DOKEDO-757534 format. One line per 5 residues: their letters; for each residue y negated, z negated, x of N, C-alpha, C, O, CB. Coordinates in steps of 0.02 Angstrom, whole numbers. Each point is the difference from the previous one (the first is absolute). Glycine has a CB too. Example, Ala and Ser with C-alpha at 12.3 -4.5 7.8 and 13.67 -1.06 7.14 Angstrom:
BEGIN
as	284:-390:660:-59:0:-45:-60:0:45:1:-33:52:58:-29:-147 | -112:98:77:-59:-3:42:-55:-37:-39:-55:-8:25:87:116:34 $
REM end
This chain:
BEGIN
maqty	206:828:-1236:54:0:57:18:-80:3:-38:-49:2:-11:162:77 | 116:-109:-79:26:-82:6:-24:-31:81:-1:36:50:128:-8:-139 | -140:-78:90:-19:-28:63:62:-58:18:26:-36:-42:-169:60:18 | 159:-23:91:55:-42:17:-46:-48:66:-57:2:22:182:100:-60 | -62:-146:52:-17:-50:50:-8:38:64:-43:-19:40:105:-76:-97 $
kkagv	-24:147:70:6:37:50:-70:45:17:-21:6:57:150:-12:-89 | -157:32:-22:-49:40:0:-77:-49:14:-52:14:28:137:76:-114 | -65:-147:54:-57:-47:31:-6:-28:61:-42:-41:19:42:19:-110 | 61:55:134:4:-24:73:48:-46:21:2:-17:59:-106:34:-61 | 143:-38:-41:57:-65:19:62:42:-7:10:27:-55:-69:-147:1 $
niesg	100:130:101:75:39:3:36:-52:9:0:-28:55:-19:138:-5 | 54:-133:-98:59:-59:-9:54:19:38:36:-39:32:-62:8:-145 | 35:100:109:63:31:47:-17:-15:82:49:-12:36:-24:123:-130 | -73:-111:114:-17:12:73:8:-79:12:30:-11:52:-121:130:-43 | 73:-176:-45:22:-62:17:74:-2:-7:30:-25:48:-137:-23:-80 $
drlvh	142:67:-15:73:-7:2:26:24:54:44:-33:27:-38:38:-132 | -27:59:134:26:23:55:-18:-49:67:42:-14:43:-50:135:-105 | -44:-139:62:-19:-57:70:61:-45:-5:44:1:43:-188:-13:-47 | 148:-32:-55:54:-38:-4:65:19:28:31:-27:45:-89:-4:-131 | 73:80:53:72:24:36:0:6:67:47:-25:31:-21:86:-119 $
rikrm	-80:-26:126:-10:24:75:5:-77:35:30:-4:54:-121:128:-73 | 64:-180:-10:-18:-54:54:66:-48:-20:19:-35:46:-173:40:-36 | 190:-10:-71:55:-48:-1:35:-36:55:1:-60:11:6:123:-93 | 32:-2:121:45:-10:54:-56:-47:45:13:-61:-1:74:187:-5 | -136:-109:37:-29:-25:55:-37:-78:-16:-12:-42:44:-1:177:-3 $
vrstf	-2:-142:-112:-13:-56:-28:54:-50:-1:-1:-53:32:-74:116:-89 | 122:-43:20:54:-35:15:27:-25:75:30:-53:5:-16:115:-107 | -24:-30:146:20:-32:66:-54:-58:18:5:-25:56:52:142:-12 | -92:-134:-73:-43:-55:21:41:-80:-50:-5:-60:14:-134:167:8 | 169:-80:-70:26:-63:-36:35:-37:42:27:25:49:-20:24:-147 $
sknvl	-3:-121:85:30:-66:16:57:-7:-60:4:31:-53:-124:-91:113 | 161:13:-35:43:-20:-56:-37:-39:-67:26:-6:-55:66:-4:156 | -161:-15:-80:-12:-39:-57:-41:55:-57:-20:-17:-55:13:-109:137 | 2:184:-57:-26:58:-56:54:0:-43:58:4:19:-126:78:51 | 49:-86:-134:42:4:-61:-9:66:-44:43:17:-40:-51:-143:40 $
adiga	-45:158:10:-3:63:-43:-6:62:40:-10:-5:60:-43:-59:-147 | 58:112:63:-4:73:38:-72:22:-30:-28:-32:-44:173:73:52 | -168:13:19:-62:27:1:-1:30:-85:49:30:-24:-55:0:176 | -53:-43:-187:-10:17:-60:3:-42:-61:-8:20:-57:39:63:114 | -18:-148:-37:0:-56:-50:-67:-5:-16:-44:31:29:139:-94:12 $
fgafy	-109:12:-102:-53:-8:-23:-35:-50:46:-60:4:9:101:30:-122 | -7:-78:141:-3:-55:58:36:4:44:54:28:-3:-81:-91:-55 | 2:32:113:39:-14:80:45:-55:-4:-29:-46:-29:-70:80:99 | 150:-48:-57:43:-59:-5:25:-21:79:36:34:37:6:7:-169 | -71:-104:144:15:-28:62:32:-64:2:-32:-50:-17:-57:110:50 $
daafs	142:-65:-17:48:-68:-3:-48:-64:41:-22:10:56:158:72:-45 | -145:-122:-33:-45:-45:19:51:-71:37:-22:-55:17:-79:109:-127 | 159:-33:112:46:-55:32:-13:5:84:15:50:33:87:-38:-139 | -130:-67:131:-24:7:85:38:-51:13:-25:-57:-5:-100:98:22 | 186:-33:0:51:-36:48:-38:-30:58:-39:37:31:134:44:-59 $
gvkhp	-85:-151:48:-25:-18:60:-77:-13:1:-29:-12:53:126:75:-9 | -134:-59:-111:-73:-26:0:6:-54:-49:26:8:-56:-91:103:84 | 39:-172:-4:-8:-52:-49:-58:-3:-52:10:-25:-56:44:-26:144 | -114:77:-70:-44:7:-38:-41:60:10:-51:3:35:61:-116:-44 | 19:169:-27:-32:72:6:-74:4:-17:-25:-41:-38:134:87:9 $
vlvss	-139:-3:53:-81:2:-15:-16:80:-5:-10:30:52:-25:-149:24 | 33:146:-123:-19:76:0:-76:16:26:-48:-31:-23:130:44:-79 | -88:33:147:-78:14:16:5:88:-10:41:40:21:-75:-159:86 | -16:125:-141:-24:76:-14:-55:18:16:-43:-42:14:97:43:-90 | -70:75:79:-65:16:31:-5:80:-38:50:33:-13:-42:-116:148 $
vdgvg	-69:104:-149:2:63:-31:-63:30:52:-46:-34:21:96:2:-165 | -39:103:157:-58:22:38:9:87:-3:50:26:-23:-58:-149:110 | -46:159:-60:12:60:-8:-8:41:77:25:-30:47:-63:11:-182 | 8:79:149:1:26:57:-82:20:7:-28:13:53:167:25:-57 | -164:-38:-50:-76:13:11:-9:67:23:44:43:-6:-67:-156:35 $
tklki	-47:127:1:-20:62:21:37:27:60:-18:55:23:-88:-85:-71 | 153:0:74:36:34:54:49:78:-35:17:53:27:-9:-199:45 | 0:119:-142:27:69:-39:-38:59:8:28:54:1:13:-120:-85 | -117:60:92:-28:57:13:11:37:60:1:61:-2:-69:-107:-63 | 77:15:116:38:46:63:66:16:-15:22:54:18:-81:-108:69 $
afavk	92:14:-117:80:21:-15:-13:83:-48:31:52:8:33:-216:-23 | -107:152:-21:-7:68:-44:-18:55:40:27:55:-8:-61:-114:-88 | -23:47:148:-29:44:39:48:34:44:-10:60:8:-87:-125:-18 | 145:37:39:47:12:54:73:27:-38:39:38:28:-103:-139:57 | 73:78:-142:56:22:-37:55:-46:32:53:26:19:-94:103:-45 $
ryhtv	32:-185:33:53:-52:23:12:-51:-51:-46:-37:-16:14:51:133 | 93:-20:-144:3:-51:-51:51:-43:5:3:-47:-40:-50:116:-27 | 103:-62:122:47:-47:8:-22:-68:20:30:-50:-18:36:142:41 | -127:-92:18:-4:-57:30:-53:-54:-42:-5:-61:9:38:134:105 | -56:-46:-147:-52:-49:-58:48:-50:-33:-13:-59:-12:-76:162:-28 $
gqdlv	154:-69:26:50:-67:-31:19:-44:37:25:-53:-20:18:110:-44 | -53:-38:133:17:-64:46:-48:-42:4:8:-61:-5:56:116:69 | -111:-31:-56:-78:-33:7:-7:-59:-60:-21:-58:5:-40:185:40 | 82:-94:-97:0:-52:-53:51:-64:-17:-8:-55:-26:-43:156:-9 | 108:-66:63:52:-61:2:-2:-50:54:11:-61:-4:58:136:-47 $
nhcvn	-85:-36:106:-30:-52:58:-56:-54:-7:-1:-56:26:30:151:33 | -73:-70:-95:-62:-43:-8:16:-47:-51:-39:-46:-6:-42:132:37 | 129:-84:-67:17:-48:-70:54:-38:39:3:-60:-11:-23:141:-111 | 65:-53:171:41:-60:35:-38:-42:36:9:-59:-13:80:121:24 | -132:-48:35:-42:-37:37:-38:-53:-29:-2:-55:29:1:146:25 $
diavc	-35:-78:-122:-30:-50:-42:46:-49:-16:-29:-51:-17:-44:126:-26 | 134:-81:42:46:-50:-26:25:-24:55:6:-62:3:21:107:-103 | -6:-6:154:40:-26:62:-50:-48:26:21:-53:24:53:161:9 | -140:-96:-34:-40:-58:46:4:-64:-42:-24:-51:25:-69:134:33 | 120:-88:-122:-5:-71:-36:73:-29:28:12:-59:-10:-92:93:-115 $
gatpl	129:8:161:66:-19:5:58:15:-36:56:-24:7:-114:-41:28 | 34:117:-84:36:24:-45:51:64:31:-19:33:49:-82:-78:-135 | 153:56:58:56:63:13:-6:43:-56:15:-21:-56:74:-45:117 | -110:127:-53:-10:57:-58:77:2:-34:54:-3:29:-157:87:40 | 89:-77:-137:68:13:-58:-1:69:-14:34:46:23:-38:-158:-90 $
ffmdy	-51:112:15:0:80:-8:-81:25:0:-50:-29:20:173:28:-100 | -114:62:50:-71:38:6:2:54:-74:49:30:-21:-56:-31:184 | -55:2:-188:-12:34:-54:-56:38:14:-46:-26:32:95:-50:-101 | -54:147:47:-51:47:22:-33:33:-62:39:11:-46:24:10:156 | -121:-5:-119:-34:40:-52:-28:56:33:-34:-6:51:8:-88:-122 $
faagk	42:156:39:-27:69:42:-34:27:-72:27:-2:-55:80:39:171 | -173:-11:-101:-29:37:-50:-40:54:26:-36:-10:49:38:-84:-116 | 1:146:40:-24:73:3:-35:33:-50:11:-25:-55:72:31:113 | -122:41:-59:-29:42:-41:56:57:-36:8:11:-60:-120:-38:139 | 145:57:-24:56:44:-10:62:-27:51:-6:-4:61:-80:112:-96 $
lsppv	131:-123:6:62:-26:45:35:59:32:22:50:-27:1:-150:-50 | -23:85:137:34:44:45:70:-34:39:-3:-29:55:-125:84:-41 | 191:-45:-52:57:-33:20:10:-2:79:18:-54:23:27:89:-137 | -55:24:162:10:2:64:-52:-53:29:22:-53:24:22:177:-28 | -113:-110:2:-43:-62:10:29:-71:-10:14:-35:49:-100:111:-85 $
aekvi	95:-97:-22:15:-60:-27:67:-14:49:-1:-48:39:-55:66:-173 | 107:21:130:66:-10:39:-22:-19:60:33:-47:22:36:126:-76 | -122:-55:99:-9:-14:68:-29:-63:-2:13:-39:46:-24:151:-5 | -34:-133:-96:-26:-71:4:55:-57:-11:9:-48:38:-120:96:-82 | 139:-36:-3:71:-44:-6:48:-3:46:36:-50:5:-45:71:-102 $
egfvt	15:28:136:40:7:68:-41:-58:43:31:-49:23:5:195:-26 | -95:-140:11:-33:-50:36:20:-76:-17:16:-46:38:-107:132:-33 | 86:-83:-76:12:-75:-30:65:-22:21:9:-58:19:-76:76:-123 | 118:29:101:69:-11:16:9:-18:72:34:-51:9:-2:127:-98 | -55:-42:146:-7:-8:58:-21:-66:24:29:-31:44:-43:140:-52 $
acrqn	-48:-131:-31:-30:-74:34:42:-49:-40:1:-58:21:-135:89:7 | 162:-18:-73:53:-57:-42:65:-9:30:24:-57:2:-70:90:-109 | 72:9:127:60:10:60:-18:-47:52:26:-55:3:-3:182:-20 | -73:-106:66:-18:-36:48:-22:-71:-10:5:-41:45:-26:144:-7 | -7:-121:-103:-14:-91:-5:59:-15:-44:-7:-54:-30:-138:37:31 $
scsli	195:44:-13:56:-23:-36:-18:-25:-67:22:-51:-26:31:25:130 | -99:73:-131:-15:-15:-66:18:49:-53:6:58:18:-89:-118:32 | 93:47:-110:31:50:-65:-66:24:-23:-49:-36:-5:162:-31:-44 | -111:135:34:-49:40:-31:42:-4:-80:43:43:-12:-97:46:134 | 41:-128:-159:32:-12:-63:-38:36:-75:22:-12:-56:17:-107:129 $
ggeta	-95:161:-61:-28:17:-57:-76:16:11:-33:-31:41:121:-39:-100 | -112:116:25:-63:32:9:-32:34:-65:29:-4:-54:13:19:172 | -97:16:-114:-23:32:-53:-47:57:9:-57:-8:21:78:-94:-67 | 5:169:27:-32:62:18:-42:17:-57:24:1:-57:67:38:132 | -164:-25:-62:-49:6:-60:-29:76:15:-27:14:54:-10:-157:-70 $
empgf	47:188:-37:-46:55:7:-57:1:-47:7:-5:-61:84:65:101 | -149:-53:-11:-66:-16:-39:-41:68:1:-49:-8:36:43:-125:0 | 9:193:-61:-37:43:3:-74:-12:-12:-18:-35:-47:116:86:26 | -147:-17:71:-63:-23:4:-27:-63:31:-58:-5:21:68:68:-107 | 43:-119:90:-35:-48:41:8:-4:72:-31:-43:31:36:-12:-124 $
yarge	30:91:120:-5:6:71:-13:77:29:23:48:-30:55:-155:29 | -118:113:66:-16:69:14:69:33:18:49:-35:10:-173:9:31 | 127:102:-37:56:39:7:21:-10:75:-34:4:51:-1:80:-146 | 123:-104:84:24:-11:62:-10:-71:29:15:-8:59:-32:126:-47 | -6:-165:-45:-10:-58:16:47:-72:-52:9:6:-60:-136:69:110 $
fdlag	147:-128:-18:21:-43:-32:-28:-68:19:-45:-2:42:136:77:-59 | -65:-141:-15:-18:-50:26:78:-49:-6:44:8:-42:-192:17:9 | 148:-63:77:57:-51:4:-29:-81:-4:-54:-22:19:125:118:59 | -23:-125:-103:4:-75:9:64:-24:-6:44:33:-27:-149:-45:-14 | 116:-52:68:67:-25:13:1:-79:-8:-49:-30:22:71:132:57 $
tivgi	31:-138:-108:14:-67:-6:64:-15:39:54:29:-8:-114:-34:-103 | 44:-46:155:73:-35:28:5:-61:-20:-48:-33:-19:54:90:115 | 68:-82:-91:3:-69:-7:46:-16:43:44:39:18:-78:-49:-125 | 29:-59:129:35:-22:61:16:-81:-29:-17:-28:-53:-53:117:162 | 109:-113:-54:32:-77:-1:-16:-41:53:1:29:55:91:9:-108 $
vekek	-108:-94:52:-13:-46:48:27:-71:-31:-8:-15:-59:-96:89:109 | 138:-117:0:14:-67:-14:-69:-35:-11:-48:17:35:158:-15:34 | -116:-51:-120:-54:-24:-3:-35:-42:49:-61:-9:3:100:28:-97 | 9:-44:135:-13:-61:68:-19:54:47:-36:-21:44:135:-89:-56 | -86:168:15:-12:52:48:-58:48:-13:-7:49:36:124:-59:-15 $
ivdgr	-158:-2:-71:-65:32:-8:-53:-3:50:-29:-53:12:55:33:-116 | -40:76:135:-51:7:45:-73:10:-31:-14:55:-24:105:-11:98 | -132:-91:-73:-73:10:-40:-58:-41:34:-47:-26:-30:110:39:-87 | -51:-15:188:-49:-25:38:-16:-79:-20:-46:-20:35:2:145:-24 | 63:-160:-43:-11:-72:-4:17:-34:62:-27:-55:5:48:59:-122 $
sirrg	16:14:166:15:-38:52:-43:33:54:19:-19:56:99:-17:-97 | -162:73:42:-50:18:57:-40:-63:19:-19:-40:-43:7:162:2 | 2:-128:94:-48:-50:28:-49:31:56:12:53:30:78:-145:-54 | -135:59:31:-47:15:51:28:0:75:22:-53:23:-105:5:-105 | 82:107:121:27:3:60:52:52:-9:18:30:50:-46:-149:-15 $
dvlig	51:133:-85:50:59:-13:-8:61:27:-58:22:-4:70:-68:-86 | 30:80:117:-18:66:35:22:73:-52:52:3:-34:-28:-77:166 | -68:120:-128:11:58:-28:35:49:36:-23:18:54:-65:-44:-108 | 141:50:32:29:70:42:19:63:-48:42:4:-46:14:-86:138 | -92:121:-70:-9:60:-32:65:57:14:25:4:56:-163:-35:-45 $
lrstg	158:65:-57:61:51:8:-43:65:-16:-38:2:-48:155:-81:4 | -110:129:85:-32:58:-3:10:27:-78:39:-25:-41:-19:46:175 | -63:33:-145:7:39:-63:22:65:35:12:3:61:-104:-62:-146 | 96:116:39:30:68:8:-78:36:-11:-6:61:9:154:-74:-62 | -189:-15:40:-60:39:-24:-51:-34:-44:-17:-59:5:91:151:2 $
lhtng	-95:-48:-49:-46:-36:-55:39:-23:-51:-25:-40:-40:-68:107:58 | 162:-47:-26:53:-48:-43:-24:36:-81:5:60:-13:-2:-206:105 | -22:108:-128:-19:35:-68:-75:-21:-26:-13:-5:-60:144:3:26 | -185:-12:93:-49:-41:-25:-49:38:39:15:26:53:39:-144:-83 | -120:121:-1:-61:33:33:-14:65:10:-43:22:38:50:-105:7 $
yslar	43:126:-92:-10:68:-1:-46:36:-23:-12:57:20:96:-71:-17 | -121:-22:-58:-61:25:-17:-54:4:47:-38:48:0:72:-85:-94 | -40:-12:133:-49:-3:62:15:54:45:-43:38:22:34:-159:-25 | 73:126:16:29:50:54:-9:64:-22:-22:43:39:106:-116:-2 | -68:87:-100:-14:70:-18:-70:21:-10:-18:59:3:123:-64:-51 $
hvllp	-145:-47:35:-67:12:-15:-33:26:66:-34:52:-1:32:-143:-94 | 13:56:152:-26:24:80:32:43:36:-24:31:47:-9:-125:-35 | 101:99:-37:34:51:54:4:64:-36:-22:46:33:97:-134:31 | -52:106:-125:10:59:-29:-54:43:2:17:59:-4:56:-110:-58 | -147:40:67:-46:50:-3:4:26:82:-18:57:14:-61:-112:-126 $
rypln	97:20:151:-13:12:70:70:35:37:-7:40:46:-85:-149:-47 | 152:92:-22:53:18:20:63:25:-29:34:-46:-23:-89:-14:77 | 80:119:-60:59:29:-48:65:-46:15:8:-17:59:-55:153:-57 | 80:-152:-37:57:-33:-10:66:19:53:44:-36:22:-95:31:-148 | 35:86:138:53:29:31:-23:1:68:40:30:36:2:36:-130 $
rkmke	-96:-90:127:-31:4:69:41:-50:32:12:-56:-24:-134:91:-3 | 143:-13:82:46:-33:57:-66:-39:33:-47:31:25:161:72:2 | -111:-176:-30:-51:-41:37:35:-35:67:47:-39:4:-111:14:-123 | 29:51:163:35:-32:70:3:-76:4:45:-29:31:-91:127:34 | 0:-129:-96:-16:-81:9:56:-34:-50:17:-58:8:-162:67:16 $
lgstl	170:32:-74:39:-26:-41:76:11:19:46:-38:-14:-141:53:-67 | 100:54:123:72:27:15:46:31:-59:61:10:3:-66:-100:84 | -34:100:-133:18:38:-56:-51:28:-25:-57:-3:24:137:-57:-47 | -56:100:-45:-60:34:-57:-37:-71:-39:32:-52:-12:54:185:-25 | -142:-125:23:-37:-57:-40:43:-3:-76:-7:-47:-39:-130:72:104 $
gnslm	176:27:-77:47:-15:-86:48:-53:35:3:-57:-24:10:199:-58 | 27:-124:144:58:-36:10:-15:-67:15:43:-41:-14:11:134:48 | -114:-115:-5:-27:-60:15:-10:-50:-54:10:-60:1:-57:122:82 | 21:-19:-135:-32:-32:-61:67:-16:-58:-4:-33:-52:-128:110:76 | 187:-44:1:50:-2:-47:63:-40:27:56:1:-27:-102:111:-19 $
avhrs	28:-154:114:55:-38:10:19:-51:-44:-41:-37:-27:17:64:125 | 96:-32:-107:19:-56:-40:-28:-72:4:4:-32:52:86:99:-46 | -116:-90:-57:-1:-84:9:66:-33:5:42:1:-45:-144:-6:-23 | 110:-21:123:64:-28:11:10:-73:-40:-41:-35:-29:38:99:149 | 69:-70:-111:24:-69:-34:8:-40:63:20:19:55:47:25:-166 $
ylspi	-86:-107:93:12:-62:56:51:-55:-17:-1:-59:19:-120:73:10 | 171:19:-71:47:-51:-33:51:-25:55:26:-56:4:-36:115:-123 | 19:-6:159:44:-16:56:-24:-57:51:31:-53:4:3:173:-16 | -97:-106:54:-22:-61:22:-14:-55:-31:0:-52:33:-27:113:24 | 13:-61:-119:-15:-59:-34:60:-49:-20:-4:-61:-1:-92:131:-38 $
slllk	162:-27:22:67:-30:-10:7:-33:62:12:-60:-1:41:143:-78 | -60:-50:142:20:-11:74:-25:-76:11:37:-42:26:-51:176:20 | -54:-150:-69:-41:-50:12:36:-65:-47:19:-55:20:-134:145:9 | 116:-64:-95:9:-52:-50:87:-32:14:16:-56:-19:-118:128:-80 | 146:-27:132:67:-24:2:5:-19:74:57:-9:22:-8:83:-122 $
srvar	-97:-81:136:9:-22:79:24:-80:8:-2:-36:-50:-101:125:84 | 117:-106:6:22:-59:13:-57:-53:21:13:-60:9:93:123:18 | -157:-40:-22:-63:-33:21:-13:-37:-62:-27:37:-41:-22:50:125 | 57:-146:-107:-25:-25:-60:-76:1:-14:-37:-29:40:135:-35:-30 | -124:93:-63:-56:1:-19:-51:35:34:-59:-15:9:97:-72:-51 $
lvsgm	3:150:65:-41:43:43:-61:24:-40:-53:-5:31:155:42:37 | -105:-14:-126:-46:42:-29:-47:-53:-53:30:-29:-46:60:147:61 | -159:-126:-7:-41:-39:-46:-27:52:-57:-20:-20:-54:-15:-69:152 | 36:140:-85:-32:57:-53:-5:52:33:4:1:62:-69:-65:-128 | 54:126:22:10:60:15:-46:44:-53:-1:-16:-60:123:-16:113 $
shitg	-161:88:-26:-32:44:-49:14:68:28:16:16:57:-108:-99:-96 | 83:119:-14:16:74:-9:-78:37:2:-37:-3:-49:161:-20:-33 | -142:55:137:-58:25:2:-10:63:-31:23:53:23:-31:-114:65 | -33:56:-150:-17:48:-32:-81:13:-17:-41:0:46:160:-20:-80 | -132:29:-17:-87:15:-21:-9:-70:3:34:-44:-28:-52:155:-60 $
ggivg	-48:-119:134:-29:-63:2:10:-20:94:-28:-44:33:65:8:-190 | 3:79:174:3:-19:81:39:-69:18:23:-43:-38:-143:102:50 | 119:-54:59:35:-65:17:-22:-67:-6:40:-47:2:-4:115:62 | -107:-77:-72:-21:-68:-23:5:-2:-77:15:-54:-24:-94:38:125 | 67:70:-145:-12:-1:-58:77:-30:-36:4:-46:-41:-108:148:60 $
ntmri	164:-59:13:51:-15:-23:31:-84:24:26:-44:-34:-18:186:29 | -25:-138:74:41:-71:22:-36:-57:-33:37:-45:-18:0:85:138 | -103:-47:-132:-32:-48:-41:27:-22:-55:-5:-57:-20:-76:98:57 | 120:15:-70:30:-17:-73:54:-62:5:11:-35:-49:-23:170:11 | 39:-143:92:52:-61:20:-17:-61:41:36:-49:13:35:137:-16 $
vprgl	-139:-75:23:-21:-58:42:-23:-55:-37:-49:12:-37:21:61:119 | 51:-133:-81:-26:-65:-24:-80:-2:-5:-37:25:43:142:-80:11 | -125:23:-108:-76:-9:2:-9:-42:73:42:-34:30:-64:30:-177 | -44:19:164:-28:-48:53:3:41:70:-41:-3:46:84:-113:-113 | 21:157:63:5:33:76:-10:92:-26:4:26:-56:105:-142:131 $
rvaid	-122:141:-14:-16:73:-2:50:23:55:37:-37:32:-169:33:-72 | 127:77:47:27:42:64:-46:23:49:-53:28:-15:134:10:-54 | -60:-48:131:-49:20:54:27:58:31:39:-10:46:-79:-102:-23 | 25:180:-43:21:50:42:-18:33:62:-55:29:0:75:-28:-90 | 19:1:148:-19:30:58:3:78:-14:54:29:5:-11:-130:67 $
wnawr	-94:131:-87:2:74:-12:10:49:56:3:62:-4:-71:-93:-81 | 73:-5:135:19:40:69:63:-25:25:16:7:59:-134:8:-24 | 149:-40:-71:81:-3:18:47:40:13:48:-7:37:-64:-55:-87 | -11:132:-2:45:64:1:-45:49:-1:-59:-8:-16:155:-31:-41 | -68:99:77:-37:68:1:25:28:-73:58:1:-20:-59:27:166 $
rpelf	-53:-10:-177:9:24:-66:21:83:23:-13:32:51:-86:-127:-127 | 141:114:7:24:63:13:-63:54:-10:-49:-14:-35:176:-27:-4 | -119:101:74:-60:40:6:-7:20:-63:-56:23:-2:62:12:113 | 22:-30:-171:-15:23:-61:-56:-52:-32:-38:27:-39:161:33:29 | -131:-122:20:-47:-44:-13:-65:18:29:-51:10:-32:137:-88:24 $
sliqh	-81:82:58:-60:20:56:-28:65:-26:-61:1:-7:118:-54:118 | -20:111:-126:-16:57:-23:-54:-2:-68:-56:26:-8:175:8:63 | -81:-72:-97:-35:-11:-68:-59:-42:12:-46:10:-40:152:-3:-28 | -117:-53:114:-57:-47:11:-58:61:32:-56:11:-24:139:-145:54 | -58:161:17:-48:42:30:-25:60:-41:-58:21:8:111:-59:94 $
agnvp	-9:68:-147:-15:46:-35:-46:-5:-63:-37:42:-25:135:-17:77 | -86:-83:-69:-38:-25:-62:-68:-50:23:-44:-18:-39:170:22:-37 | -123:-19:137:-46:-47:20:7:-72:-38:-48:-37:-13:-26:141:42 | 145:-116:-44:4:-65:-45:-14:-62:41:21:-4:57:66:58:-133 | -128:-111:42:-9:-50:28:77:-47:29:52:0:-33:-173:15:-46 $
eqdmr	113:-44:133:60:-39:23:14:-42:-78:52:9:-31:-87:-24:187 | -12:-24:-175:29:-47:-66:26:39:-56:38:-29:-39:-124:-57:60 | 71:152:-31:35:32:-56:72:22:33:46:-10:-40:-164:53:-25 | 137:-18:119:64:14:37:37:-64:-7:59:12:-15:-105:73:101 | 35:-140:-82:32:-72:7:19:-2:-77:58:-6:-19:-134:-61:126 $
rtfnl	29:73:-142:19:-8:-87:35:51:-31:24:-11:-55:-121:-44:38 | 105:113:45:37:42:-25:58:11:22:43:10:-43:-125:22:19 | 98:-31:84:65:26:41:35:-46:24:-25:-55:14:-21:144:19 | 107:-76:-24:47:-55:52:-15:11:76:23:-38:43:82:42:-128 | -144:48:100:-11:8:88:57:-10:29:0:-36:49:-107:-7:-39 $
gigli	163:71:-32:57:-23:46:41:-36:-8:55:9:26:-108:6:25 | 43:-65:-88:35:-62:-3:23:-12:-80:-40:-22:-40:-32:-28:150 | 140:69:-127:20:2:-71:19:-70:-22:-1:-12:-61:41:132:73 | -23:-166:30:36:-58:-26:-35:-54:38:-28:15:53:146:40:-81 | -118:-117:6:-23:-57:38:45:-56:-4:14:-19:-57:-124:53:39 $
vivpk	137:-64:66:64:-43:-7:-56:-66:32:-35:8:50:181:89:-25 | -145:-165:-68:-39:-69:32:59:-42:20:40:-14:-45:-152:8:-34 | 120:-13:127:38:-52:33:-22:-54:33:-48:14:35:103:61:-29 | -39:-129:-5:-24:-59:37:-4:23:75:43:38:21:11:-126:-107 | -108:63:130:-21:29:65:70:-29:37:29:40:37:-183:-40:-41 $
rkadd	178:-56:-1:71:-12:50:51:47:-13:47:-1:40:-59:-118:-35 | 16:170:-63:49:37:-5:-26:66:5:43:40:-17:17:-119:-43 | -113:107:77:-22:66:10:35:31:58:4:61:2:-112:-88:-52 | 129:-5:91:36:37:53:77:25:-21:29:52:15:-102:-125:68 | 92:21:-118:67:17:-31:-2:63:-43:41:45:2:-15:-167:-2 $
avall	-72:119:-33:-8:52:-66:-15:68:38:26:53:-18:-83:-144:-80 | 16:87:149:-22:72:41:65:20:34:13:60:7:-144:-90:23 | 170:-14:-9:54:24:43:62:22:-43:42:41:19:-84:-120:76 | 41:42:-168:58:29:-41:-28:60:-28:43:45:-2:12:-153:-29 | -113:127:7:-22:69:-14:9:48:53:21:57:-13:-98:-103:-57 $
sghge	64:28:123:5:50:61:58:19:14:9:56:22:-89:-97:23 | 132:-4:-55:60:12:20:41:59:-56:50:33:14:-58:-166:47 | -26:134:-118:29:42:-58:-49:56:-10:-14:22:-56:73:-122:-5 | -90:130:131:-36:71:-8:-75:-10:-28:-38:48:-1:159:12:-27 | -142:-118:6:-75:-9:-27:-48:-10:59:17:-22:55:24:-35:-165 $
eplvi	-96:74:95:-58:-14:63:-48:-56:-28:-53:18:-26:48:115:74 | 19:-199:-46:-35:-46:-34:-61:-14:49:3:4:62:102:-53:-131 | -154:35:36:-76:-11:34:-13:-68:-29:17:-15:-57:-70:144:62 | 17:-177:41:-37:-54:-18:-65:18:-14:-29:24:49:96:-89:11 | -104:62:-119:-47:24:-20:-63:-55:-20:-57:21:-13:145:74:-15 $
gevvk	-74:-152:27:-32:-42:-30:30:-67:-16:58:-17:14:-107:112:-47 | 11:-127:7:26:-83:-19:-31:-21:-62:-42:38:-26:49:-78:148 | 9:-24:-155:-18:-27:-56:-48:-52:28:19:-39:43:88:67:-114 | -174:-30:45:-45:-40:21:-33:-42:-62:13:13:-58:-27:69:157 | -24:-128:-82:-47:-40:-63:-52:45:-26:-33:31:42:40:-145:11 $
r	-20:126:-120:-41:27:-30:-70:-20:21:-48:25:-28:134:-12:-52 $
REM end
């Protein structure tokens, strides 16, 4: 009997159908700098940046992690694409960069065009919200590699910043203030621990009074983008308002913020400066998780840290508050 690629588990026609289904919505993210349509061997982006004297490209790559396991369980696929784009956007935005374009990688054991379309719909939604072009991607069908009905995601983002406007923490000084912006939940980190302690005890479809929703809905809350408040601060009239910024992902508030703090300094966090969302309390109590592990694993309700000189803290707080944020002073930079 003749053997074919399709009999081996790879359906090229399914991939072609997916490309046809997504073309129109992906094109809706294109800026004037995108020079090639979907399907070319490479993605082309015009690098003529008017008004930028010394352009520096900033890039980042990431995945969604085991949050995907929750998505599989509740059969919700459109939000994980938003999670991935927003995570990548935040990683470069804290460097002062503006996102230009995003590229994705979607891999499954058996390609389901409707599921993949939902995921890509999430990419498109977030790219539009962040004024970023989705210029290319790769869809791989690998039979036997993933469990039935499961897939994996990864994404790469590229942005631009004027060299003299790079935000890298070099100007952080002793006495600077840490301002925290709230997260929308776990974002895309800590799900291995959260699943380990919660899922044996609570069904995902259970309405949790303390959460105000089902456990599944709380765990699937979209990883928010901080591009808007970051841009607001960087474009403000208050000169040198920002000394540094950190996106709080795996490693927690201290671990991530110390990545930009100069040698000889450290951050002192007032852990009582804000009330943690109930989801974190539920995880800690359900698993008897030590406080140190909570702090190293989760964002605990703070997804972005902005470090500003003490004399400008009130200006930064007022500016953010006036645009719908709830900024919280949660610590300061001190001598190590």
